[in-house]
C-alpha positions in Angstrom: 81.9 -52.3 89.3 78.4 -50.9 89.4 75.6 -52.5 87.5 73.5 -49.8 85.9 69.8 -49.0 86.1 67.2 -46.5 85.3 65.5 -44.9 88.3 62.9 -42.9 86.4 60.9 -42.3 83.4 62.2 -50.0 76.4 60.9 -50.5 67.2 59.6 -48.9 64.8 62.2 -50.1 67.0 65.1 -48.1 66.3 67.7 -49.8 64.1 71.2 -50.6 65.6 74.2 -50.7 63.3 76.9 -52.5 65.2 80.3 -51.1 64.5 83.4 -52.7 66.0 86.9 -53.5 65.2 90.0 -55.2 66.5 93.5 -53.6 66.2 96.9 -53.6 67.8 97.1 -50.8 70.3 100.2 -49.5 68.5 98.6 -49.4 65.1 96.9 -46.1 65.4 97.6 -42.6 64.0 97.2 -40.1 66.8 98.4 -36.9 65.3 97.8 -33.8 67.5 94.9 -31.5 66.5 94.4 -27.8 66.6 91.2 -28.1 68.8 91.3 -25.4 71.4 90.8 -27.8 74.3 92.2 -31.3 73.7 91.7 -34.0 76.3 93.5 -33.3 79.6 94.0 -29.6 78.8 92.3 -26.9 80.7 92.5 -24.0 78.3 89.6 -22.2 76.5 86.2 -23.9 76.1 86.2 -26.9 73.8 84.7 -26.7 70.3 82.3 -29.7 69.8 82.9 -29.3 66.1 86.6 -28.3 66.1 88.5 -29.6 63.1 91.9 -31.2 63.6 94.9 -29.7 61.9 96.3 -33.1 61.2 94.3 -36.2 60.4 93.2 -38.3 63.3 92.7 -42.0 62.4 90.2 -44.2 64.4 90.5 -47.9 63.9 87.2 -49.7 63.7 85.6 -52.8 62.3 82.5 -52.5 60.1 79.4 -54.7 60.4 77.9 -54.4 57.0 77.3 -56.7 54.0 79.2 -54.7 51.5 78.5 -57.1 48.7 74.7 -56.4 48.9 75.0 -52.6 49.5 72.9 -51.1 46.7 72.5 -47.5 47.8 76.1 -46.3 47.0 76.6 -44.6 43.7 79.1 -46.0 41.2 82.7 -45.4 42.4 81.8 -45.2 46.1 82.5 -47.9 48.6 81.7 -48.5 52.3 85.2 -47.2 53.1 84.9 -44.1 50.8 81.6 -42.5 50.3 79.7 -39.2 50.9 79.5 -39.8 54.7 83.2 -40.7 55.2 84.2 -37.7 53.1 81.8 -35.4 55.0 83.4 -36.5 58.2 86.9 -35.9 56.9 85.9 -32.5 55.6 84.2 -31.5 58.8 86.6 -32.9 61.4 89.7 -34.3 59.5 88.9 -37.6 61.1 89.5 -40.8 59.1 88.1 -44.2 60.0 90.3 -47.2 59.2 88.4 -50.5 58.7 90.4 -53.2 60.4 87.8 -55.6 59.2 84.5 -55.5 57.4 82.0 -58.3 57.5 78.3 -59.2 57.7 76.6 -58.2 60.9 76.5 -61.7 62.3 80.2 -62.3 61.7 81.0 -58.9 63.0 79.3 -59.6 66.3 81.5 -62.7 66.7 84.6 -60.7 66.0 83.5 -58.1 68.5 83.0 -60.7 71.2 86.4 -62.2 70.3 88.1 -58.8 70.5 86.7 -58.2 74.0 87.5 -61.7 75.2 91.1 -61.3 74.0 91.5 -57.8 75.4 92.5 -56.6 71.9 89.8 -54.0 71.1 89.8 -51.3 68.4 90.0 -47.6 69.1 86.2 -47.3 69.1 83.2 -49.6 69.1 79.4 -49.7 69.4 78.4 -52.3 71.9 75.3 -53.4 73.8 74.9 -53.4 77.5 76.3 -56.8 78.5 79.5 -56.0 76.4 79.7 -52.6 78.1 79.7 -54.2 81.5 82.4 -56.7 80.5 84.6 -53.9 79.1 84.2 -51.8 82.3 85.0 -54.8 84.4 88.2 -55.5 82.4 89.3 -51.8 82.5 89.5 -51.7 78.7 87.7 -48.4 77.9 88.1 -44.7 78.6 86.3 -42.7 81.2 84.3 -40.3 79.0 83.0 -38.0 81.9 85.1 -35.0 81.0 84.9 -35.7 77.3 81.1 -35.5 77.4 81.1 -32.4 79.6 83.5 -30.5 77.3 82.7 -31.8 73.8 79.1 -32.9 73.6 77.1 -30.6 71.3 74.1 -28.8 72.7 71.9 -30.9 70.4 73.3 -34.2 71.8 72.8 -33.0 75.4 69.2 -32.0 74.6 68.6 -35.4 73.1 69.7 -37.1 76.4 67.7 -34.6 78.4 64.5 -35.5 76.4 64.6 -38.8 78.3 65.7 -37.5 81.7 69.3 -38.5 80.9 68.4 -42.1 81.5 70.9 -43.2 78.9 73.7 -41.4 80.6 72.8 -43.0 83.9 72.9 -46.4 82.4 76.3 -45.7 80.9 77.6 -44.5 84.3 79.6 -46.9 86.6 80.8 -45.8 90.0 80.2 -42.2 89.1 82.1 -42.3 85.8 80.5 -42.0 82.3 82.1 -45.0 80.6 80.3 -44.8 77.3 78.3 -42.5 75.1 74.7 -43.9 74.7 72.6 -43.6 71.7 69.1 -42.2 72.1 66.0 -43.7 70.6 62.4 -42.6 70.4 60.1 -43.9 73.0 57.0 -43.8 70.8 57.7 -47.2 69.3 56.9 -48.8 72.6 53.6 -46.9 73.2 50.8 -49.1 71.9 47.5 -47.5 71.0 44.2 -49.1 69.8 43.7 -49.2 66.1 40.1 -49.6 65.1 37.9 -49.7 61.9 36.2 -46.4 62.1 34.0 -47.2 59.2 32.6 -50.2 61.1 31.9 -48.1 64.1 30.0 -45.6 61.9 28.1 -48.4 60.1 26.9 -49.8 63.4 26.3 -46.5 65.1 29.0 -47.1 67.8 31.3 -44.7 69.6 35.0 -45.4 69.9 35.5 -47.6 73.0 37.5 -46.2 75.9 37.7 -49.0 78.5 38.5 -52.7 78.3 34.8 -53.5 78.8 33.8 -51.1 76.0 36.4 -52.7 73.7 35.0 -56.1 74.5 31.5 -54.8 73.7 32.5 -53.3 70.4 34.4 -56.4 69.4 31.2 -58.5 70.1 29.2 -56.1 68.0 31.6 -56.3 65.1 31.4 -60.1 65.3 27.7 -60.5 65.9 26.8 -58.0 63.1 29.6 -59.4 60.9 30.9 -55.9 60.2 33.4 -57.3 57.6 30.7 -59.2 55.7 33.0 -62.3 55.5 33.1 -63.7 59.0 34.4 -61.1 61.4 37.1 -62.0 64.0 37.7 -60.2 67.2 41.0 -58.6 68.5 44.2 -59.8 67.0 47.0 -61.1 69.3 50.6 -62.2 69.0 52.0 -65.7 69.7 55.1 -63.9 71.0 53.3 -62.2 73.9 56.4 -61.6 75.9 59.2 -63.5 74.3 60.3 -60.2 72.8 59.4 -56.7 73.6 56.7 -54.9 71.6 55.5 -57.8 69.4 52.9 -56.0 67.2 49.4 -57.2 68.0 50.1 -58.0 71.7 47.8 -57.1 74.5 50.1 -54.7 76.3 47.5 -51.9 76.6 45.0 -54.2 78.3 47.6 -55.3 80.8 48.5 -51.6 81.4 44.8 -50.8 82.0 45.1 -53.0 85.1 48.4 -51.4 86.1 50.3 -54.5 84.9 53.6 -54.2 83.1 54.8 -57.7 82.4 58.2 -56.7 81.1 59.1 -54.0 83.6 60.8 -54.1 87.0 58.4 -52.4 89.4 57.7 -52.0 93.1 55.0 -54.1 94.7 52.6 -52.9 97.4 55.3 -53.4 100.1 57.9 -51.5 98.2 59.9 -54.5 97.0 61.5 -54.7 93.6 59.6 -57.4 91.6 59.3 -58.4 88.0 56.0 -57.0 86.5 55.0 -60.4 85.1 54.6 -61.8 88.6 52.3 -59.2 90.2 48.6 -59.6 91.3 47.7 -56.9 88.7 49.0 -59.2 86.0 46.9 -62.1 87.2 43.8 -59.8 87.1 44.6 -58.7 83.5 45.1 -62.3 82.4 41.7 -63.1 83.9 40.1 -60.5 81.8 41.8 -61.7 78.6 40.9 -65.3 79.4 37.3 -64.2 79.7 37.4 -62.3 76.4 39.0 -65.3 74.6 36.4 -67.7 76.0 33.7 -65.3 74.7 35.2 -65.5 71.2 36.3 -61.8 71.3 39.9 -62.6 70.6 41.2 -64.4 67.5 40.9 -68.0 68.5 44.1 -68.9 66.6 46.3 -66.0 67.6 48.9 -68.3 69.1 49.2 -70.2 65.9 49.6 -67.5 63.3 52.9 -66.8 61.7 51.6 -63.3 60.7 49.5 -62.1 63.6 48.2 -59.2 61.4 47.0 -61.3 58.5 43.4 -60.8 59.7 43.9 -57.0 59.7 45.3 -57.0 56.2 42.6 -59.4 55.0 39.8 -57.2 56.4 38.2 -59.7 58.9 39.5 -58.1 62.1 38.8 -54.5 63.1 40.7 -54.0 66.3 44.4 -54.4 67.2 47.0 -52.8 69.4 50.2 -51.4 67.9 52.5 -48.3 67.7 52.0 -45.1 65.8 53.6 -46.1 62.5 50.9 -48.5 61.3 50.3 -46.2 58.3 53.5 -47.6 56.8 52.1 -51.2 57.3 49.7 -53.0 57.6 47.0 -50.3 57.1 47.8 -49.6 53.4 47.4 -53.3 52.6 44.1 -53.4 54.5 42.9 -50.5 52.4 44.1 -52.0 49.2 42.1 -55.2 50.0 39.1 -53.1 51.1 38.9 -49.6 49.7 36.2 -48.7 52.2 38.4 -49.4 55.2 39.0 -46.4 57.5 41.4 -46.9 60.4 41.8 -44.6 63.3 44.0 -44.7 66.4 42.9 -44.0 69.9 44.7 -44.0 73.3 42.7 -46.8 74.8 41.9 -48.6 76.9 41.8 -46.3 79.9 42.1 -47.6 83.5 39.4 -47.3 86.2 40.4 -43.7 86.8 40.2 -42.7 83.1 44.0 -42.7 82.6 45.9 -44.2 79.7 48.9 -46.2 81.0 51.8 -47.5 78.9 55.2 -49.1 79.6 58.0 -47.5 77.6 61.2 -49.0 76.3 64.7 -47.9 77.3 65.7 -44.7 75.6 69.1 -46.4 74.9 69.9 -49.5 72.9 73.6 -49.2 72.3 76.8 -47.5 73.5 79.8 -45.9 71.9 83.0 -46.7 73.7 86.7 -45.7 73.3 89.7 -47.9 73.9 91.6 -46.9 77.1 94.8 -45.2 76.1 93.6 -43.9 72.7 95.0 -40.4 72.6 92.0 -38.7 71.0 88.9 -40.0 72.8 87.2 -36.6 72.2 87.3 -37.5 68.5 84.5 -40.0 68.9 82.3 -37.4 70.7 83.0 -34.9 67.9 82.1 -37.5 65.3 78.8 -38.2 67.0 78.0 -34.5 67.1 78.7 -34.1 63.4 76.9 -37.3 62.3 73.7 -36.5 64.3 73.7 -32.9 63.2 73.9 -34.0 59.6 71.1 -36.6 59.9 68.8 -34.1 61.5 69.8 -31.3 59.1 70.9 -29.1 62.1 74.0 -28.6 59.8 72.8 -26.9 56.6 75.7 -28.5 54.7 73.9 -31.8 55.1 71.4 -30.7 52.5 74.1 -31.4 50.0 74.1 -35.1 51.0 72.2 -37.6 48.9 69.3 -38.9 51.1 69.2 -42.0 49.0 72.5 -43.3 50.4 71.8 -45.5 53.3 72.8 -44.3 56.8 74.5 -47.7 57.3 77.4 -46.2 55.3 78.3 -43.7 58.0 81.6 -45.0 59.6 79.9 -45.6 62.9 76.2 -45.3 63.5 73.6 -46.2 66.1 70.5 -44.1 65.5 70.5 -41.1 67.9 67.5 -38.9 68.2 65.1 -37.2 70.7 63.1 -39.5 72.9 60.1 -37.5 71.8 61.1 -37.2 68.2 57.8 -38.5 66.8 55.8 -36.1 69.0 58.0 -33.1 67.9 57.5 -33.9 64.3 53.7 -34.4 64.7 53.3 -31.1 66.6 55.3 -29.2 64.0 53.1 -30.6 61.2 49.9 -30.0 63.1 50.8 -26.4 63.9 51.2 -25.7 60.2 48.1 -27.6 59.2 46.1 -25.7 61.8 47.4 -22.4 60.7 49.3 -21.6 63.9 52.7 -21.8 62.2 54.1 -21.0 58.8 55.3 -23.8 56.5 58.7 -22.2 56.7 59.1 -23.5 60.2 59.2 -27.1 59.0 62.6 -28.7 58.7 63.9 -30.8 55.8 62.4 -34.0 57.3 59.0 -32.5 58.1 58.2 -30.6 54.9 58.0 -33.6 52.6 55.6 -35.2 55.1 53.5 -32.0 55.0 53.4 -31.9 51.2 52.6 -35.7 51.0 49.7 -35.2 53.4 48.2 -32.4 51.4 48.6 -34.4 48.2 47.1 -37.7 49.5 44.8 -37.1 52.5 41.7 -37.0 50.3 42.8 -40.0 48.2 45.2 -42.3 50.0 45.1 -44.9 47.3 46.6 -42.5 44.8 50.0 -43.1 46.5 50.0 -45.2 49.7 53.8 -44.8 49.8 53.4 -41.1 50.5 50.1 -41.3 52.4 51.2 -43.9 55.0 54.2 -42.1 56.6 52.3 -38.7 56.5 49.2 -40.3 58.1 51.3 -41.9 60.8 52.9 -38.6 61.8 49.9 -36.3 61.3 47.1 -38.5 62.7 48.6 -41.2 64.9 51.4 -38.8 66.1 48.7 -36.5 67.5 47.6 -39.3 69.9 51.0 -39.3 71.4 50.6 -35.7 72.5 47.6 -36.6 74.7 48.1 -37.0 78.5 49.3 -40.5 79.5 51.1 -42.3 82.3 54.4 -43.4 80.9 55.8 -46.2 83.1 59.5 -46.8 82.9 61.1 -49.9 84.2 63.1 -49.4 87.3 65.9 -51.4 85.7 66.9 -51.9 82.0 70.3 -53.5 82.4 71.4 -57.2 82.6 72.5 -58.9 85.8 74.8 -61.8 86.0 72.1 -64.4 86.4 70.1 -62.9 83.5 73.0 -63.8 81.2 72.1 -67.5 81.4 68.5 -67.7 82.7 66.6 -64.7 81.3 65.6 -66.1 77.9 64.2 -69.3 79.5 62.3 -67.3 82.1 60.7 -65.1 79.4 59.7 -68.2 77.5 58.2 -69.7 80.7 56.2 -66.5 81.1 55.0 -66.4 77.5 53.9 -70.1 77.6 52.1 -69.7 80.9 50.2 -66.6 79.9 49.2 -68.1 76.5 47.8 -71.2 78.2 45.9 -69.1 80.7 44.4 -66.8 78.0 43.4 -69.7 75.8 41.9 -71.6 78.6 44.1 -74.7 78.6 45.3 -73.8 82.1 43.3 -72.4 85.0 43.7 -68.8 86.1 45.1 -70.0 89.4 48.0 -71.6 87.5 49.4 -68.1 87.5 50.5 -68.7 91.1 52.3 -71.9 90.0 54.0 -69.9 87.3 55.2 -67.3 89.8 56.6 -70.0 92.0 58.4 -71.6 89.1 59.7 -68.3 87.8 61.2 -67.5 91.1 62.6 -70.9 91.7 64.2 -71.1 88.3 66.2 -67.9 88.7 63.6 -65.1 89.2 64.3 -64.7 93.0 68.1 -64.5 92.4 67.6 -62.0 89.6 65.3 -59.9 91.6 67.9 -59.6 94.4 70.5 -58.6 91.8 68.2 -56.0 90.4 67.4 -54.6 93.8 71.1 -54.5 94.7 71.9 -52.7 91.5 69.2 -50.1 92.1 70.5 -49.4 95.6 74.1 -48.8 94.4 
């Protein structure tokens, strides 16, 4: 079996709704359909949206807390609602809930189903489970299914990320799962800064690390907040989890350091980004800034690392495009004079903005081996995604207030550059280069909300925040940048038992170095410990996976 990787170009992290179920392999309705090209038939071209003449039932389990589901209208249930009826009407596919439980219990049932080799007709799994299923020979090869039945929209979504998701789901040349597709923008951290403070002090927006340090010093020395100004915010979870809001990722990237990526070193070897000389250099700069009082001195102790931003005492932080949702509105409520702007900074020594990007895939749809209608899952995904994106006009009849978690199976699937596409569409209309009629059903409300609130955000922060995020911050994502993808996004055998402790080791070592409780040269000791405690073994596994 082949461990998977990404060989080319990992919040609002996209949400994952895990759907799984366990059933007897004989307890499935597999009535033939009228689709022109069913699996294993080589007739006319397949119809990605072809409706079955007789109902096809797919056994699943449902990870949802039905008791607390408040978005369904009276009379509807998780098993019978507008989304299940929409699926039945479009495809004549019915989903049978073998079990229904809270997400945590559902995950346990999923693991048990895999371990007992008694899996449902279809599931949504994460990468380690996918590897286990492939090794056990429990799931269908979806290569031909995808080729014949994937809608043009789904194929375009995969292409928007260079088909990296498909590559990860491919084992020994066979596509063993249908990956979801998530936006990359949530992992691109930009600099958010108090523009009103810059204007008050007569300063230009900083572009480099040194300029950011100089502006932070000016904010502090001049007490721009008027109540004891603090420097850059940080996060105590520097690298325990990806994309902790308030982390220093852009500063590392300015030094060509990517502490969560697998990269090549100067000799061409595959190494973990947290162990490179560039990372040591970036830590040295952060240590220097912390010692100078330019970074929040208590960042490693705060439960809410953005409390200073909300409270109006810090004017610089690093975060994704969607800060207009939160925390910026709270900052503006507490200080009506606050004006926040995003910039793609800091730049590196050559004037380029670098950023690591997350995997475009976070979950995988799989079909039980032997299920007689594996193409039914592909058709369902086509229909569900077309509805959520309003590519199907009939979806306009659906009540947008009903939570997407009530789809029979769902793991958010969109374009890797979805935020950028929406931002450009809005910008084109606002600039007069496109007519408002070109906006889709998701974009038009944002356009209308922006016109209504851009001159008075406080009138309705609920409308202003999302519109601001797309219209203003989204434009930053359209600027040139160097997107650095990890060479590997999978999980090796040794990672299963040692990776969490290694990331904790990294986080603790880096925090001590930045805060000055450990020398910069202790980084070398960290690298030795990292490698000795499993890093070397994992690096070899990753290199072997990439070569396969």
